[in-house]
MDTraj code that builds the backbone (N, CA, C; nanometers):
import mdtraj as md
import numpy as np

residues = "MET ALA LEU ALA VAL GLY LEU ALA LEU ALA VAL SER VAL SER ALA ALA ARG GLY ALA ASP TYR LEU TYR ARG TYR VAL ASN ASP ASP GLY VAL THR VAL ILE ASN TYR SER ILE PRO PRO GLU PHE VAL HIS LYS GLY TYR GLU ILE LEU ASN SER ASP GLY SER VAL HIS LYS VAL VAL PRO ARG SER LEU SER GLU GLU GLU LEU ALA ASP GLN SER GLY GLU ALA TYR GLN ALA ARG VAL ALA ALA GLU GLU ALA GLU ARG LEU ARG LYS TRP ASP GLU SER LEU LEU LEU ARG TYR SER SER ILE GLU ASP ILE GLU ALA ALA ARG ASP ARG ALA LEU GLY GLU LEU LYS ILE ARG ILE SER ILE LEU ARG SER ASN LEU ARG SER LEU LYS SER GLN VAL GLU SER ASN GLN GLU ARG ALA ALA ASP ALA GLU ARG ARG GLY GLU LYS VAL PRO VAL GLU LEU VAL ALA ALA ILE ASP GLY LEU ARG SER GLU ILE SER GLU THR GLU ARG ALA VAL ASP GLU ARG THR ARG GLU LEU GLU VAL VAL ARG GLU GLY PHE GLN ARG ASP ILE ASP ARG PHE ALA LEU LEU LEU ASP LYS VAL GLU LEU ARG ARG GLN TYR SER ARG PRO LYS ASN".split()
xyz = np.array([
    [11.6340, 9.0559, 3.3712],
    [11.6894, 8.9687, 3.2669],
    [11.8319, 8.9309, 3.3011],
    [11.9120, 9.0320, 3.3462],
    [12.0513, 9.0076, 3.3817],
    [12.0592, 8.9091, 3.4961],
    [11.9650, 8.9257, 3.5927],
    [11.9629, 8.8354, 3.7072],
    [11.9319, 8.6936, 3.6623],
    [11.8365, 8.6813, 3.5705],
    [11.8000, 8.5498, 3.5209],
    [11.9176, 8.4848, 3.4495],
    [11.9875, 8.5649, 3.3668],
    [12.1046, 8.5122, 3.2960],
    [12.2106, 8.4714, 3.3955],
    [12.2293, 8.5582, 3.4986],
    [12.3297, 8.5286, 3.6007],
    [12.2961, 8.4002, 3.6732],
    [12.1674, 8.3841, 3.7036],
    [12.1241, 8.2637, 3.7718],
    [12.1487, 8.1410, 3.6850],
    [12.1153, 8.1527, 3.5576],
    [12.1356, 8.0406, 3.4662],
    [12.2829, 8.0039, 3.4582],
    [12.3694, 8.1068, 3.4442],
    [12.5125, 8.0821, 3.4360],
    [12.5633, 8.0189, 3.5645],
    [12.5127, 8.0765, 3.6799],
    [12.5590, 8.0246, 3.8086],
    [12.5179, 7.8798, 3.8257],
    [12.3940, 7.8504, 3.7856],
    [12.3456, 7.7135, 3.7993],
    [12.4263, 7.6190, 3.7129],
    [12.4543, 7.6627, 3.5898],
    [12.5298, 7.5753, 3.4995],
    [12.6704, 7.5524, 3.5521],
    [12.7312, 7.6600, 3.6028],
    [12.8665, 7.6456, 3.6570],
    [12.8636, 7.5568, 3.7805],
    [12.7588, 7.5791, 3.8637],
    [12.7461, 7.4990, 3.9851],
    [12.7345, 7.3515, 3.9492],
    [12.6517, 7.3237, 3.8504],
    [12.6338, 7.1842, 3.8101],
    [12.7643, 7.1268, 3.7587],
    [12.8374, 7.2131, 3.6830],
    [12.9634, 7.1664, 3.6283],
    [13.0618, 7.1354, 3.7395],
    [13.0572, 7.2161, 3.8490],
    [13.1510, 7.1951, 3.9584],
    [13.1009, 7.0905, 4.0584],
    [12.9745, 7.0487, 4.0407],
    [12.9224, 6.9478, 4.1310],
    [12.8720, 7.0040, 4.2615],
    [12.8517, 7.1366, 4.2706],
    [12.8039, 7.1984, 4.3949],
    [12.6570, 7.1661, 4.4137],
    [12.6161, 7.1453, 4.5418],
    [12.4764, 7.1135, 4.5711],
    [12.3893, 7.2378, 4.5817],
    [12.4459, 7.3467, 4.6373],
    [12.3674, 7.4678, 4.6622],
    [12.4391, 7.5922, 4.6151],
    [12.3563, 7.6941, 4.5888],
    [12.4052, 7.8288, 4.5596],
    [12.3493, 7.9215, 4.6666],
    [12.4036, 8.0392, 4.6767],
    [12.3609, 8.1366, 4.7770],
    [12.3255, 8.2678, 4.7081],
    [12.2104, 8.3220, 4.7446],
    [12.1663, 8.4497, 4.6867],
    [12.1581, 8.5515, 4.7988],
    [12.2239, 8.6642, 4.7785],
    [12.2249, 8.7704, 4.8787],
    [12.2350, 8.9044, 4.8081],
    [12.2206, 9.0114, 4.8862],
    [12.2274, 9.1471, 4.8311],
    [12.3525, 9.2137, 4.8846],
    [12.4325, 9.2697, 4.7913],
    [12.5565, 9.3344, 4.8355],
    [12.5319, 9.4782, 4.8792],
    [12.6390, 9.5489, 4.9105],
    [12.6262, 9.6861, 4.9617],
    [12.5681, 9.7820, 4.8589],
    [12.5784, 9.7471, 4.7319],
    [12.5243, 9.8336, 4.6262],
    [12.3781, 9.8029, 4.5963],
    [12.3189, 9.7102, 4.6727],
    [12.1799, 9.6745, 4.6498],
    [12.1611, 9.5781, 4.5360],
    [12.2695, 9.5199, 4.4872],
    [12.2632, 9.4268, 4.3756],
    [12.2504, 9.2839, 4.4284],
    [12.1565, 9.2085, 4.3714],
    [12.1388, 9.0686, 4.4108],
    [12.2496, 8.9838, 4.3481],
    [12.3179, 8.9077, 4.4303],
    [12.4311, 8.8267, 4.3863],
    [12.4005, 8.6794, 4.4133],
    [12.4364, 8.5954, 4.3160],
    [12.4242, 8.4512, 4.3347],
    [12.5630, 8.3919, 4.3190],
    [12.6041, 8.3183, 4.4232],
    [12.7407, 8.2669, 4.4197],
    [12.7481, 8.1368, 4.4987],
    [12.8666, 8.0753, 4.4979],
    [12.8862, 7.9512, 4.5702],
    [12.9025, 7.9721, 4.7204],
    [12.9332, 8.0947, 4.7580],
    [12.9519, 8.1265, 4.8997],
    [12.9135, 8.2724, 4.9231],
    [12.9073, 8.3108, 5.0520],
    [12.8712, 8.4485, 5.0876],
    [12.9858, 8.5104, 5.1655],
    [13.0299, 8.6294, 5.1273],
    [13.1310, 8.6975, 5.2080],
    [13.0782, 8.7183, 5.3497],
    [13.1597, 8.7005, 5.4523],
    [13.1142, 8.7096, 5.5918],
    [13.0406, 8.8391, 5.6248],
    [13.0806, 8.9492, 5.5605],
    [13.0194, 9.0778, 5.5932],
    [12.8737, 9.0893, 5.5481],
    [12.8271, 8.9955, 5.4633],
    [12.6887, 9.0002, 5.4158],
    [12.5981, 8.8962, 5.4834],
    [12.6565, 8.8083, 5.5619],
    [12.5784, 8.7003, 5.6220],
    [12.4694, 8.7544, 5.7125],
    [12.5023, 8.8597, 5.7920],
    [12.4055, 8.9113, 5.8889],
    [12.2840, 8.9760, 5.8225],
    [12.2962, 9.0069, 5.6923],
    [12.1855, 9.0715, 5.6223],
    [12.0793, 8.9718, 5.5757],
    [12.1098, 8.8441, 5.5890],
    [12.0159, 8.7425, 5.5446],
    [12.0447, 8.6989, 5.4017],
    [12.0041, 8.5777, 5.3666],
    [12.0295, 8.5263, 5.2319],
    [11.9399, 8.4063, 5.2055],
    [11.9451, 8.3595, 5.0801],
    [11.8689, 8.2423, 5.0404],
    [11.9641, 8.1341, 4.9936],
    [11.9293, 8.0125, 5.0285],
    [12.0063, 7.8979, 4.9799],
    [11.9252, 7.8355, 4.8652],
    [11.9872, 7.8240, 4.7484],
    [11.9184, 7.7753, 4.6292],
    [11.9621, 7.6334, 4.5938],
    [11.8668, 7.5589, 4.5426],
    [11.9013, 7.4287, 4.4878],
    [11.9750, 7.4480, 4.3556],
    [12.0306, 7.3410, 4.3047],
    [12.1071, 7.3517, 4.1797],
    [12.0204, 7.3920, 4.0614],
    [11.8856, 7.3748, 4.0753],
    [11.7971, 7.4163, 3.9658],
    [11.7467, 7.5596, 3.9828],
    [11.7955, 7.6284, 4.0856],
    [11.7563, 7.7680, 4.1065],
    [11.6392, 7.7866, 4.2009],
    [11.5741, 7.6794, 4.2463],
    [11.4631, 7.6927, 4.3405],
    [11.5166, 7.7191, 4.4818],
    [11.4346, 7.7811, 4.5622],
    [11.4779, 7.8178, 4.6968],
    [11.4705, 7.6967, 4.7884],
    [11.5835, 7.6640, 4.8463],
    [11.5901, 7.5528, 4.9412],
    [11.5627, 7.6003, 5.0844],
    [11.6156, 7.7167, 5.1196],
    [11.6002, 7.7684, 5.2554],
    [11.6235, 7.9187, 5.2553],
    [11.5475, 7.9877, 5.3407],
    [11.5652, 8.1313, 5.3579],
    [11.6241, 8.1552, 5.4969],
    [11.7377, 8.2195, 5.5022],
    [11.8016, 8.2538, 5.6307],
    [11.7746, 8.4016, 5.6574],
    [11.6977, 8.4342, 5.7587],
    [11.6641, 8.5748, 5.7844],
    [11.7851, 8.6536, 5.8334],
    [11.7750, 8.7829, 5.8184],
    [11.8828, 8.8695, 5.8655],
    [11.8892, 8.8680, 6.0174],
    [12.0053, 8.9025, 6.0693],
    [12.0217, 8.9103, 6.2138],
    [11.9467, 9.0320, 6.2668],
    [11.8851, 9.0169, 6.3824],
    [11.8100, 9.1277, 6.4416],
    [11.9043, 9.2214, 6.5154],
    [11.8719, 9.3507, 6.5100],
    [11.9497, 9.4493, 6.5840],
    [11.9161, 9.4396, 6.7325],
    [11.9957, 9.5070, 6.8155],
    [11.9684, 9.5076, 6.9602],
    [11.8305, 9.5654, 6.9892],
    [11.7949, 9.6690, 6.9140],
    [11.6634, 9.7311, 6.9337],
    [11.5510, 9.6344, 6.8967],
    [11.5692, 9.5620, 6.7860],
    [11.4671, 9.4657, 6.7443],
    [11.4573, 9.3498, 6.8423],
    [11.5731, 9.3077, 6.8956],
    [11.5705, 9.2021, 6.9964],
    [11.4962, 9.2481, 7.1203],
    [11.5165, 9.3758, 7.1564],
    [11.4457, 9.4315, 7.2725],
    [11.2961, 9.4342, 7.2464],
    [11.2588, 9.4724, 7.1218],
    [11.1164, 9.4744, 7.0872],
    [11.0578, 9.3339, 7.0942],
    [11.1356, 9.2378, 7.0467],
    [11.0890, 9.0995, 7.0492],
    [11.0700, 9.0524, 7.1925],
    [11.1650, 9.0920, 7.2809],
    [11.1513, 9.0589, 7.4221],
    [11.0285, 9.1255, 7.4801],
    [11.0019, 9.2490, 7.4315],
    [10.8838, 9.3205, 7.4780],
    [10.7561, 9.2477, 7.4403],
    [10.7521, 9.1943, 7.3208],
    [10.6344, 9.1180, 7.2767],
    [10.6168, 8.9934, 7.3618],
    [10.7293, 8.9270, 7.3916],
    [10.7224, 8.8077, 7.4761],
    [10.6726, 8.8448, 7.6156],
    [10.7193, 8.9592, 7.6626],
    [10.6760, 9.0054, 7.7956],
    [10.5266, 9.0338, 7.7953],
    [10.4805, 9.1016, 7.6915],
    [10.3377, 9.1333, 7.6819],
    [10.2535, 9.0062, 7.6744],
    [10.3038, 8.9073, 7.6022],
    [10.2309, 8.7812, 7.5925],
    [10.2242, 8.7125, 7.7286],
    [10.3356, 8.7197, 7.8028],
    [10.3371, 8.6582, 7.9358],
    [10.2421, 8.7309, 8.0299],
    [10.2421, 8.8642, 8.0224],
    [10.1517, 8.9433, 8.1068],
    [10.0064, 8.9099, 8.0751],
    [9.9766, 8.8970, 7.9450],
    [9.8395, 8.8640, 7.9044],
    [9.7984, 8.7266, 7.9562],
    [9.8914, 8.6321, 7.9513],
    [9.8610, 8.4975, 8.0003],
    [9.8383, 8.4986, 8.1511],
    [9.9189, 8.5755, 8.2217],
    [9.9033, 8.5849, 8.3672],
    [9.7710, 8.6508, 8.4039],
    [9.7326, 8.7516, 8.3283],
    [9.6053, 8.8193, 8.3547],
    [9.4879, 8.7256, 8.3280],
    [9.4987, 8.6479, 8.2228],
    [9.3923, 8.5513, 8.1923],
    [9.3793, 8.4489, 8.3041],
    [9.4923, 8.4047, 8.3582],
    [9.4899, 8.3085, 8.4685],
    [9.4320, 8.3717, 8.5953],
    [9.4670, 8.4985, 8.6182],
    [9.4130, 8.5683, 8.7352],
    [9.2608, 8.5787, 8.7264],
    [9.2108, 8.6137, 8.6100],
    [9.0661, 8.6244, 8.5911],
    [8.9983, 8.4885, 8.6051],
    [9.0642, 8.3844, 8.5574],
    [9.0060, 8.2505, 8.5693],
    [8.9900, 8.2116, 8.7159],
    [9.0950, 8.2362, 8.7954],
    [9.0895, 8.2030, 8.9377],
    [8.9861, 8.2897, 9.0104],
    [8.9785, 8.4160, 8.9709],
    [8.8809, 8.5074, 9.0314],
    [8.7388, 8.4577, 9.0041],
    [8.7127, 8.4242, 8.8791],
    [8.5799, 8.3744, 8.8417],
    [8.5461, 8.2462, 8.9173],
    [8.6441, 8.1582, 8.9266],
    [8.6223, 8.0311, 8.9964],
    [8.5894, 8.0553, 9.1436],
    [8.6618, 8.1491, 9.2047],
    [8.6389, 8.1815, 9.3455],
    [8.5004, 8.2425, 9.3666],
    [8.4610, 8.3321, 9.2777],
    [8.3298, 8.3961, 9.2903],
    [8.2175, 8.2934, 9.2791],
    [8.2296, 8.2046, 9.1838],
    [8.1243, 8.1061, 9.1620],
    [8.1170, 8.0035, 9.2752],
    [8.2297, 7.9804, 9.3428],
    [8.2299, 7.8886, 9.4562],
    [8.1688, 7.9530, 9.5806],
    [8.1911, 8.0834, 9.5969],
    [8.1477, 8.1509, 9.7200],
    [8.0064, 8.2062, 9.7136],
    [7.9637, 8.2457, 9.5940],
    [7.8350, 8.3146, 9.5828],
    [7.7465, 8.2494, 9.4771],
    [7.6170, 8.2621, 9.5020],
    [7.5209, 8.2127, 9.4035],
    [7.4404, 8.3262, 9.3411],
    [7.4557, 8.4461, 9.3970],
    [7.3830, 8.5615, 9.3428],
    [7.4521, 8.6901, 9.3863],
    [7.4158, 8.7994, 9.3213],
    [7.4708, 8.9297, 9.3594],
    [7.4275, 8.9665, 9.5007],
    [7.3069, 8.9227, 9.5383],
    [7.2580, 8.9501, 9.6733],
    [7.3494, 8.8876, 9.7789],
    [7.4052, 8.7701, 9.7473],
    [7.4986, 8.7055, 9.8400],
    [7.6229, 8.7924, 9.8613],
    [7.6728, 8.8503, 9.7526],
    [7.7917, 8.9360, 9.7618],
    [7.7592, 9.0615, 9.8417],
    [7.6435, 9.1191, 9.8166],
    [7.6039, 9.2396, 9.8898],
    [7.5900, 9.2110, 10.0392],
    [7.5372, 9.0934, 10.0736],
    [7.5235, 9.0560, 10.2147],
    [7.6610, 9.0392, 10.2793],
    [7.7535, 8.9764, 10.2074],
    [7.8901, 8.9589, 10.2588],
    [7.9574, 9.0941, 10.2757],
    [7.9349, 9.1838, 10.1799],
    [7.9905, 9.3194, 10.1901],
    [7.9377, 9.3908, 10.3139],
    [7.8080, 9.3828, 10.3362],
    [7.7479, 9.4522, 10.4503],
    [7.8009, 9.3974, 10.5823],
    [7.8229, 9.2654, 10.5883],
    [7.8786, 9.2062, 10.7100],
    [8.0209, 9.2563, 10.7349],
    [8.1021, 9.2557, 10.6298],
    [8.2410, 9.2991, 10.6427],
    [8.2487, 9.4458, 10.6827],
    [8.1679, 9.5292, 10.6187],
    [8.1679, 9.6719, 10.6522],
    [8.1160, 9.6939, 10.7937],
    [8.0147, 9.6149, 10.8330],
    [7.9602, 9.6283, 10.9671],
    [8.0640, 9.5960, 11.0733],
    [8.1418, 9.4900, 11.0506],
    [8.2468, 9.4529, 11.1457],
    [8.3534, 9.5617, 11.1557],
    [8.3892, 9.6186, 11.0423],
    [8.4881, 9.7268, 11.0434],
    [8.4359, 9.8491, 11.1187],
    [8.3104, 9.8819, 11.0972],
    [8.2526, 9.9977, 11.1646],
    [8.2483, 9.9768, 11.3163],
    [8.2216, 9.8532, 11.3603],
    [8.2232, 9.8234, 11.5038],
    [8.3636, 9.8438, 11.5599],
    [8.4647, 9.7956, 11.4864],
    [8.6032, 9.8130, 11.5310],
    [8.6410, 9.9608, 11.5384],
    [8.5959, 10.0377, 11.4412],
    [8.6235, 10.1817, 11.4424],
    [8.5541, 10.2479, 11.5606],
    [8.4317, 10.2050, 11.5884],
    [8.3566, 10.2609, 11.7014],
    [8.4281, 10.2319, 11.8331],
    [8.4802, 10.1101, 11.8473],
    [8.5534, 10.0752, 11.9695],
    [8.6804, 10.1582, 11.9817],
    [8.7518, 10.1744, 11.8712],
    [8.8740, 10.2545, 11.8727],
    [8.8453, 10.3995, 11.9108],
    [8.7383, 10.4548, 11.8582],
    [8.7023, 10.5933, 11.8903],
    [8.6615, 10.6072, 12.0367],
    [8.5945, 10.5034, 12.0900],
    [8.5587, 10.5049, 12.2313],
    [8.6853, 10.5021, 12.3173],
    [8.7806, 10.4184, 12.2779],
    [8.9086, 10.4138, 12.3497],
    [8.9809, 10.5472, 12.3410],
    [8.9703, 10.6103, 12.2250],
    [9.0354, 10.7388, 12.2041],
    [8.9790, 10.8456, 12.2983],
    [8.8478, 10.8453, 12.3109],
    [8.7855, 10.9424, 12.4021],
    [8.8309, 10.9178, 12.5464],
    [8.8409, 10.7899, 12.5850],
    [8.8849, 10.7559, 12.7198],
    [9.0289, 10.8008, 12.7430],
    [9.1145, 10.7772, 12.6455],
    [9.2547, 10.8168, 12.6590],
    [9.2691, 10.9687, 12.6715],
    [9.1953, 11.0416, 12.5914],
    [9.2019, 11.1874, 12.5968],
    [9.1504, 11.2394, 12.7312],
    [9.0477, 11.1721, 12.7822],
    [8.9947, 11.2116, 12.9131],
    [9.0996, 11.1897, 13.0221],
    [9.1713, 11.0796, 13.0135],
    [9.2759, 11.0511, 13.1118],
    [9.3884, 11.1539, 13.1025],
    [9.4230, 11.1945, 12.9801],
    [9.5270, 11.2958, 12.9635],
    [9.4837, 11.4267, 13.0284],
    [9.3603, 11.4659, 13.0041],
    [9.3089, 11.5904, 13.0625],
    [9.3118, 11.5839, 13.2149],
    [9.2720, 11.4707, 13.2702],
    [9.2718, 11.4542, 13.4156],
    [9.4133, 11.4651, 13.4717],
    [9.5092, 11.3982, 13.4074],
    [9.6476, 11.4032, 13.4546],
    [9.7082, 11.5413, 13.4367],
    [9.6701, 11.6105, 13.3292],
    [9.7197, 11.7460, 13.3079],
    [9.6683, 11.8404, 13.4177],
    [9.5439, 11.8205, 13.4601],
    [9.4894, 11.9020, 13.5690],
    [9.5661, 11.8764, 13.6982],
    [9.5998, 11.7499, 13.7229],
    [9.6772, 11.7170, 13.8421],
    [9.8148, 11.7831, 13.8367],
    [9.8759, 11.7827, 13.7175],
    [10.0070, 11.8461, 13.7019],
    [9.9965, 11.9967, 13.7219],
    [9.8882, 12.0569, 13.6682],
    [9.8692, 12.2012, 13.6836],
    [9.8470, 12.2371, 13.8298],
    [9.7729, 12.1551, 13.9039],
    [9.7510, 12.1794, 14.0471],
    [9.8823, 12.1769, 14.1230],
    [9.9673, 12.0818, 14.0898],
    [10.0974, 12.0723, 14.1572],
    [10.1803, 12.1971, 14.1290],
    [10.1802, 12.2447, 14.0060],
    [10.2562, 12.3636, 13.9714],
    [10.2015, 12.4871, 14.0427],
    [10.0677, 12.4947, 14.0543],
    [10.0084, 12.6091, 14.1238],
    [10.0461, 12.6096, 14.2719],
    [10.0649, 12.4926, 14.3267],
    [10.1060, 12.4834, 14.4662],
    [10.2564, 12.5016, 14.4816],
    [10.3236, 12.5229, 14.3716],
    [10.4676, 12.5408, 14.3766],
    [10.5422, 12.4111, 14.3927],
    [10.4737, 12.3015, 14.3645],
    [10.5370, 12.1708, 14.3768],
    [10.5887, 12.1227, 14.2410],
    [10.6837, 12.0346, 14.2477],
    [10.7357, 11.9750, 14.1251],
    [10.6395, 11.8666, 14.0792],
    [10.6121, 11.8667, 13.9512],
    [10.5222, 11.7641, 13.8960],
    [10.5900, 11.6282, 13.9082],
    [10.5220, 11.5303, 13.9662],
    [10.5819, 11.3976, 13.9831],
    [10.6271, 11.3379, 13.8494],
    [10.7415, 11.2752, 13.8538],
    [10.7970, 11.2141, 13.7321],
    [10.7021, 11.1098, 13.6755],
    [10.6392, 11.0312, 13.7653],
    [10.5499, 10.9256, 13.7164],
    [10.4263, 10.9840, 13.6478],
    [10.3852, 11.1058, 13.6912],
    [10.2707, 11.1695, 13.6275],
    [10.3068, 11.2168, 13.4871],
    [10.4271, 11.2724, 13.4727],
    [10.4755, 11.3152, 13.3401],
    [10.4868, 11.1943, 13.2475],
    [10.5400, 11.0849, 13.3001],
    [10.5553, 10.9626, 13.2201],
    [10.4190, 10.9088, 13.1782],
    [10.3204, 10.9172, 13.2719],
    [10.1856, 10.8683, 13.2403],
    [10.1231, 10.9507, 13.1278],
    [10.1412, 11.0833, 13.1339],
    [10.0865, 11.1709, 13.0292],
    [10.1515, 11.1398, 12.8942],
    [10.2842, 11.1222, 12.8944],
    [10.3555, 11.0900, 12.7690],
    [10.3083, 10.9562, 12.7127],
    [10.2882, 10.8579, 12.8017],
    [10.2425, 10.7279, 12.7569],
    [10.1030, 10.7338, 12.6976],
    [10.0157, 10.8117, 12.7624],
    [9.8791, 10.8265, 12.7117],
    [9.8787, 10.8973, 12.5765],
    [9.9623, 10.9973, 12.5611],
    [9.9695, 11.0690, 12.4331],
    [10.0184, 10.9761, 12.3219],
    [10.1118, 10.8874, 12.3574],
    [10.1605, 10.7909, 12.2589],
    [10.0486, 10.6954, 12.2182],
    [9.9703, 10.6508, 12.3168],
    [9.8567, 10.5626, 12.2869],
    [9.7526, 10.6346, 12.2016],
    [9.7328, 10.7630, 12.2286],
    [9.6376, 10.8415, 12.1489],
    [9.6817, 10.8462, 12.0032],
    [9.8110, 10.8702, 11.9813],
    [9.8633, 10.8760, 11.8439],
    [9.8439, 10.7430, 11.7720],
    [9.8740, 10.6325, 11.8427],
    [9.8581, 10.5011, 11.7824],
    [9.7113, 10.4703, 11.7533],
    [9.6239, 10.5100, 11.8448],
    [9.4811, 10.4844, 11.8254],
    [9.4260, 10.5674, 11.7105],
    [9.4672, 10.6927, 11.7015],
    [9.4229, 10.7783, 11.5905],
    [9.4702, 10.7209, 11.4569],
    [9.5928, 10.6683, 11.4559],
    [9.6443, 10.6059, 11.3335],
    [9.5615, 10.4829, 11.2984],
    [9.5251, 10.4050, 11.4005],
    [9.4435, 10.2863, 11.3762],
    [9.3058, 10.3233, 11.3224],
    [9.2477, 10.4320, 11.3744],
    [9.1173, 10.4784, 11.3252],
    [9.1285, 10.5182, 11.1787],
    [9.2353, 10.5898, 11.1442],
    [9.2555, 10.6309, 11.0046],
    [9.2714, 10.5099, 10.9135],
    [9.3483, 10.4110, 10.9604],
    [9.3707, 10.2911, 10.8784],
    [9.2410, 10.2139, 10.8573],
    [9.1638, 10.1967, 10.9646],
    [9.0373, 10.1238, 10.9522],
    [8.9385, 10.2005, 10.8646],
    [8.9424, 10.3337, 10.8736],
    [8.8525, 10.4144, 10.7902],
    [8.8883, 10.3991, 10.6427],
    [9.0186, 10.3998, 10.6132],
    [9.0617, 10.3773, 10.4744],
    [9.0275, 10.2355, 10.4293],
    [9.0391, 10.1421, 10.5235],
    [9.0074, 10.0027, 10.4913],
    [8.8610, 9.9872, 10.4527],
    [8.7746, 10.0679, 10.5157],
    [8.6328, 10.0653, 10.4792],
    [8.6146, 10.0873, 10.3299],
    [8.6818, 10.1886, 10.2772],
    [8.6677, 10.2211, 10.1350],
    [8.7289, 10.1129, 10.0478],
    [8.8434, 10.0578, 10.0928],
    [8.9090, 9.9518, 10.0160],
    [8.8181, 9.8287, 10.0072],
    [8.7580, 9.7918, 10.1211],
    [8.6687, 9.6755, 10.1239],
    [8.5461, 9.7005, 10.0372],
    [8.4923, 9.8199, 10.0464],
    [8.3733, 9.8550, 9.9665],
    [8.4056, 9.8459, 9.8169],
    [8.5211, 9.8990, 9.7780],
    [8.5599, 9.8947, 9.6368],
    [8.5864, 9.7506, 9.5914],
    [8.6478, 9.6707, 9.6795],
    [8.6759, 9.5312, 9.6449],
    [8.5483, 9.4522, 9.6199],
    [8.4486, 9.4714, 9.7072],
    [8.3213, 9.4010, 9.6878],
    [8.2488, 9.4518, 9.5626],
    [8.2655, 9.5813, 9.5329],
    [8.2011, 9.6335, 9.4125],
    [8.2618, 9.5705, 9.2875],
    [8.3941, 9.5488, 9.2906],
    [8.4582, 9.4801, 9.1768],
    [8.4060, 9.3378, 9.1644],
    [8.3875, 9.2717, 9.2798],
    [8.3320, 9.1359, 9.2765],
    [8.1906, 9.1362, 9.2181],
    [8.1111, 9.2351, 9.2583],
    [7.9732, 9.2451, 9.2079],
    [7.9737, 9.2667, 9.0569],
    [8.0584, 9.3583, 9.0103],
    [8.0649, 9.3870, 8.8669],
    [8.1103, 9.2642, 8.7886],
    [8.2087, 9.1924, 8.8418],
    [8.2594, 9.0740, 8.7723],
    [8.1546, 8.9634, 8.7721],
    [8.0854, 8.9458, 8.8856],
    [7.9831, 8.8424, 8.8946],
    [7.8684, 8.8727, 8.7987],
    [7.8322, 9.0002, 8.7876],
    [7.7273, 9.0389, 8.6939],
    [7.7678, 9.0055, 8.5509],
    [7.8968, 9.0259, 8.5193],
    [7.9468, 8.9919, 8.3858],
    [7.9383, 8.8413, 8.3618],
    [7.9710, 8.7632, 8.4648],
    [7.9612, 8.6177, 8.4525],
    [7.8173, 8.5743, 8.4297],
    [7.7243, 8.6380, 8.5019],
    [7.5832, 8.6050, 8.4843],
    [7.5366, 8.6379, 8.3430],
    [7.5844, 8.7508, 8.2900],
    [7.5486, 8.7882, 8.1527],
    [7.5982, 8.6840, 8.0538],
    [7.7209, 8.6335, 8.0762],
    [7.7763, 8.5321, 7.9864],
    [7.6954, 8.4030, 7.9949],
    [7.6589, 8.3648, 8.1186],
    [7.5802, 8.2435, 8.1368],
    [7.4454, 8.2563, 8.0674],
    [7.3804, 8.3710, 8.0850],
    [7.2504, 8.3931, 8.0230],
    [7.2606, 8.3925, 7.8716],
    [7.3687, 8.4516, 7.8203],
    [7.3892, 8.4536, 7.6754],
    [7.4064, 8.3122, 7.6215],
    [7.4801, 8.2289, 7.6947],
    [7.4978, 8.0900, 7.6520],
    [7.3653, 8.0150, 7.6541],
    [7.2834, 8.0432, 7.7550],
    [7.1536, 7.9776, 7.7640],
    [7.0653, 8.0147, 7.6456],
    [7.0707, 8.1428, 7.6097],
    [6.9889, 8.1889, 7.4974],
    [7.0302, 8.1200, 7.3680],
    [7.1621, 8.1054, 7.3488],
    [7.2098, 8.0410, 7.2255],
    [7.1826, 7.8902, 7.2255],
    [7.1787, 7.8314, 7.3480],
    [7.1576, 7.6867, 7.3558],
    [7.0118, 7.6466, 7.3523],
    [6.9208, 7.7442, 7.3669],
    [6.7781, 7.7116, 7.3651],
    [6.7361, 7.6678, 7.2241],
    [6.6593, 7.5624, 7.2164],
    [6.6131, 7.5182, 7.0818],
    [6.5177, 7.6213, 7.0213],
    [6.5342, 7.6434, 6.8958],
    [6.4488, 7.7395, 6.8258],
    [6.3217, 7.6704, 6.7775],
    [6.2078, 7.7360, 6.8008],
    [6.0780, 7.6803, 6.7593],
    [6.0579, 7.7012, 6.6089],
])
top = md.Topology()
chain = top.add_chain()
for i, resn in enumerate(residues, 1):
    res = top.add_residue(resn, chain, resSeq=i)
    for name in ("N", "CA", "C"):
        top.add_atom(name, md.element.get_by_symbol(name[0]), res)
traj = md.Trajectory(xyz[None], top)
């Protein structure tokens, strides 16, 4: 009731003074105040701009805290991430539908890719066996020289070191290709799962589009 009386008085005074708008805000005591202006210390809390008849002309929201601004930025970030993910899925679906016509096509492509990797691994392992054999042969030559009381030739030591370095690199390559096998297998499985989902969606659309008897 007091607020209504205050509003009526404020409106009448405002009209008498020729003011176009009044301002309604809440002070530090939690009391709603209607006046011709707002003290600067209350502006950040938000307020309402009233017409001369007491109706609300505009609502000015309170200023956001740093934490709230951070949360708002977080929401914007999440929205951007969601949009990027949707675009990624769209491109993935488009690529799958362009490359394959069935799950069997994907499985055939997977088998070819895995087969090529296995051949490369087989070649690397064959090279590895050859390198190790060469090291053993050179080590025997070095041992023979030592048994004869001769100094092991520098070039033989260098050859053994070089072969050992090649062995390390080849073993690393075998490990990388072996890990790649699993990565490729998992990648094709994701393609298969996604393609199956696309087929389910297509079939569902067909079912809904079929005329009912």
